[in-house]
N, C-alpha and C positions, 0 to 999 in steps of 0.2 A: 147423502146415500152412504150409512155407515155398514160396514161388513161385521158380521159376526156368525157363529157356527151356526146360531137357529135360522139367520138369513141365508146360508148356503142352504140348509136341510130344506127350509120353506121352497126356495126358488128350484131345487132339485124334485121337489114333489111337481111343481106347475110348469115344469118342462124349461125351466132358466129364462120364463118369458117376461121377468119382473126386471131385469138387470139394465140400467141406462149407460152411456157412454162414461165412461170414467173420465173424461174433462171435454172442454168445448172447444169447438174450433173457427175461432172469432177471426174476424176480417180486421186487419190494423188499423187502430186510429190514428187520425192525425197527430198526437201529440199525447207524449205519458211521461212522468216524472222521473221515470228510471228506462232505459233501454238496457237490455243484457243480452249480449248479441252469445249466441251459442246454447242449443238445447240439451246440452249431453247433461250428466250426472252433477258436474259444478253448478254450470247455468242454473239449473232446475232447483239444485238445492239452495241456491242463493237466491232466487225469487221466494221460495218458500217460506225463508229465514226473515227475508224483507216484509213479507206480508205476516207472519207469525208473530216474530219478535218486535219488529220496528212499526207494523199498523202500516206500512206503505202498500196502497193496493192499487195505485196507477202505474204501474208495472208491466213492461211484456217483454217477453222472452222471444227471439228470433232466432229461427232454427231453418238453415238453406234447403235440409231435407227432412226426415222426419225425426221427430223426438226420440232420443236414444239409440240413435243410428250411428253413432260415432264410437267413441273408444269405451263409454259407458258400455257397450254392447261387444266389444273387441278385447278382453282381458281374461286373466284368470282367476277373479274374483276373491283376493286374499285380502283379509282384514288385519291389521296388526298395529302395535305400538311399539316396536323393537328398535327405535333409533337410538344411537348413541349422543351426539353432539346436543349441546345446549344450544336450544332454541327449535329443533325439529323433534327434540324430546318431548317438550312440552306439548306443541301442536298436535303431535299425533297420539298422544295421552289425550288430550282434549276431544280429539276426533273418535277415539274409541271409546268415551265414555258417552258421545252422542250416538255411537252405533248401537250401544248396551239398551239404550231406550227409544230408538227410532222407530219400531214395529208400533209400539203404545203412542208414538208423536204423531205417526202416519195413519192410525188405525189400519195400516196395510202390512201384509205379509212379505217380508223382503227376504224371508228365508235364510236369517242372520244365525248361523252355526258355530259356537266357540268351542270348536273341536280342538284347539290347540296347533300351535307350529312348532317343530322341531327343526334347527338350524346345525345341521352336522358340520364338526370339525374334523381336520385329518392331518394335525401337526400341534407340537408343543406351543410354536408359536400362536396360531389360530386358536388354540386352548385360553392362552392368556388374552389373546384379544375378545373372544367373548366370554369369558369371565370378565373383563372390563366393561362390556358392553352390558351384561346382567346387571351388575353392580350399578348403571348407571342408570336402568330401566328401574330397579327397586328404589334408588334414591328419587326417582321422579314418582314415585307413587304405584307404580304397575308392576307386572309380577316376571317373573325370571328365575329359573330353575335350572343348574348347572348340572348335567347328567354324565356320567362316565361311561364306558362302553359298554358295560354291563345294564346299566339302566337303561341305554338306546334300547338294546338289544331284548330287553323285558318289553318294552313299548311297540318296538316294531323290526319283530326279528325274522324278516323276508330279505332285508338288505343283505348285499354281499359285503361283511364287514372286514374281509380278509385279501381284499383286492390289492395287485400288488403297486401299484402304483399311489393310490391315495387309500390307506386304509381307516375305516372309520374308529376316531379316538374317543368321541364322545360327541353332545348336542347340547344346545342350550335350547329350554323348553320353555314357551311361552303361553301359558294354557289359555289366557284370554284371548289370544288371535284364532282366528278360523279363517269362513269364508261369509261369503252372501250369495244371492242370486242378483246378477247385475243388470240385469234388464228390469227388475222387479224395483229395483232401486229408483231408477229413470222413471217407471212407473207409478210409484208411490209418493214421490215428490212433486211430479206433473199433477198428478190429482189432488194432492195438498195444496197446490200454489192455484190450482184453478179453483178449488171451493173457497179460497178466500180472494177470489178478485182478480188475480193476475192473468193478463191476456198470454197464451201461448199459440205463437203463430208460427204453423209449420209453411215448409216451400216459400221462405222469404229470405232470399241470400241478400243479404248487405254488400253492395259495391261501392259506397262511400262513405267516408268519414266528415261533415260538415262542422268547419272551425270559422268561427269569424273574432279578431282580435285577442286571439290565443285563447278562448273558451269554446269548446263543443257545443253546438247547438241541435246536432240532428245526426241522422242518417239516411243515407241513399239503400235503397232496397231494390230486389227484382217486383216490389207490390207499391212501390213508390215510396216517396219522402216521408220520412216519419222526424218529428220536432222531439226532442228530448234534452232535460236540463244535466241529466248525467247518462254518461252512456259506459257500460262494463264489458270489457272483452274477455271472453272466457272460453275460447275456441282452442284448446290444448295445440297438438301440433301444428295449426292454421295462424298459431298467435302472432308469428313473425308478418305472415302475408296481409293480417288485417291490420297489425299496427302499421305497416305500410301505408296503409290508406290516409292514415294520420300522420304521415311524413317521419313514423318513428322506426328507429332500428331497436329492435329487443335484442339480448343477450342469450338468442334462442337456436338451437339447432333441432332440426325435425329428421327422427330417424324410426325404422319399422322396428315394433317388437311382434315377434310372431308367437303365438299361440296353437296347440293342438288338442284333440280330443280323440277319443277310442271309443269303439264300439262300447254298450253298456255291458258291465261284467258284475259279477256277485259283489256285496262289500268286502274290501280288502283293505283300503287305506282308511285309516280313522281320522288320521291327523293331516296337517299340512307338513311336507317334508321338502327340505332345501339342502342342496349337495353343495355346501363350501366349495370344493375347487373344482367343481364342473358348471357351475350356474344352473343350475336344474333346478325346477320346483316342480311339486306334483301334488294334486290332490283328486280325491273324487266325489264327482259330482251326486245328486240326489238320485238322477238316472241312472246312475252305475258308472257312466263313462271317466276314464281318467284324463283330468284337465292337466297339462302341463305346458312348461315353456322353458326358457332360457336367455340367452344374451341379445343384446337387439341387433340389428344389422348396421356394421360399423362404418356406413357411410352415410350422407344424407339424401333422405328423399320424400315426396309428399304422396307415395303410393300406396295405398291401404292394402297392399297385398304382401305377402313373403316372396321367400325363393329357396331353391332346394340346398345350395351349401348351407345356409343357417338352420334347415329342418334337419341335415344330416349330421351337424354338429349336436343339435340339443337332444337326438335321439342316441347318439353315440354315448353323450352322457347319463343317459335314462338306463341304456344297458349296462354301462359300466357300473352304476349305484344299484340298480335292481336288473338282472339279467330277464326276470319272469315277464318283465314288460314286453319283451319280443315274441311273445306269445298272442299278444292282444295285435287286434284291425285297428289300423290309424282311419279314423272317418273324415275328419276334415281339420283345414288350419284357416287362421285369419290372422291379419296382420292390424295392430293400428298404429297411428302417427303420434311418436313420441315427442313431445317439447322437454328437450336435453337442456338444461342451465350448465353454467361453466364449473359451478361448485355442485353439483347435483342436489340442490336444495330449490325451493318452490319461491315465487314471485306474488305478492300480494300489495298492490300499491296503488298510489297517486300517481300519474304522469305530471310531468312538465305544463301540460293542457289543460287548463281548468275544467272539471267535469268529466275528464277521462280517465279510468281507471282498469289496471290489468291483474289478471288473476292467470298465472303460467308457469312454465318450469316445473312440473310435477314429476319430470323423469319415471323412475320405475313406480313412485308412489301415488298414482293419480288416483286410483279406484278407492284405496283405504281411506284416501283424505277427504272424500266425497261430503261427509257430514261436516266435517271441520273446517273443510275449505269455504262450503256454502255458508258455514255460518261466520266465519270470521269476515268472508268479504261483504257478506250482508251489512254487518256491524261498520266498515269502513264505508262504504253506500250511503248509508243512512246518517253516520255521525261525521264523517273527514276524519276519523280518526284510526288508528290499526286496534285492532283487537288484541287482548295483552298474549294471547296464545300465538299470535301470529306478528309480531312487532319486531321480529327480524327480519322477515321477508321483504325487506325493501330495495328497491331498485339500484340505490345508488350505492350500496356494496361492493359494485363490479365498476365503478369508477374512482372510489376509494379506497378499497383495497382492505374497508374495516369491516368487521362481521361476517366474511366469508364463511361457509358451513362446508367444508368439503366433504360430505357424506359419501358419494359416489358419485363423482363427476367422469361421464364417460361419454365420447363423441370422438369425431374425426379432425374437426378443427377449430378446438379453443382458444388457441393462438391468435383467432382472426375475431374474435370478439373485443 
């Protein structure tokens, strides 16, 4: 079933009676070539690219709840490739290129909007740092424009440019950045993987990982044992818990990152805006709600909900940057469980257990990485070789100290890793 404007019009005239379920709801089979634990954006993208790029169809995605019910539906939808460090810059550039053709690849409207991202700076030192970042982005082949104060004012005049503590000096503009509809990304990848023969198994919690002679042989689940030649762990903030089933201790802390949305308002914010000194970021959804967030909660937790002190912190930053936001009514908030690595950069690698692979540590970069993560992890699972865009994301960098990429390491107890 392909989607098209003509199909939408035809079904509308027929009372929308001809649509079929977007994907099957199969029972698990006794054995698969590859089992992917985690039915979020990264897991579904991995399954899709395994089937599309590597023609591997005997694959299952196991999700303990419903598809797309985790962090893929609990984020602020930002897509960007404005990373600084060698390793991360290449990966997110690769991911953005996949974003730009994703709707054609999936035949699905993920509402990818390249509305541009403006990172504000508030001091001479920040200007120098953002100029360096912009040059790194351009050298990587991406886009970056350094704006002075007047340049920012022309684009977003409604900000408080003269606030006493953190006046706005300018901004780094990333025109190809933007947003996408988070749950639609999950639905598109799920539909694409299902059409290519992948089994998407919901309400199937993994309770154990079977290992014999140093090699993975399958998983235990709430719906019975499933044998597998290879197992990939792609469970975001639950990575440490699932890896512990295999006797592994990952260098991951889990923290809550809250997000908020207001009532629907008339269009006013055309871009994504980030506040360099207040760690506040905001955009406006297609339904008119202002979608915003800030810092994560600086203590470890597996609770997918936020708390009032951090909500107040985020709102204070928003009020400082754009006082007009105080007139909007906040409708709801949510919390995603972030898998924070010691150096603020992800992990895509084989483990010491033959046939067991991990994909985690996405920190603040999880949503924007979905296509790149799935593409690179699928390559690793299919070939046992790292994809060139993700070759720096090895686990051993934390034991050797070589290749660490301290993009933005954030957490409460990195010294314990």
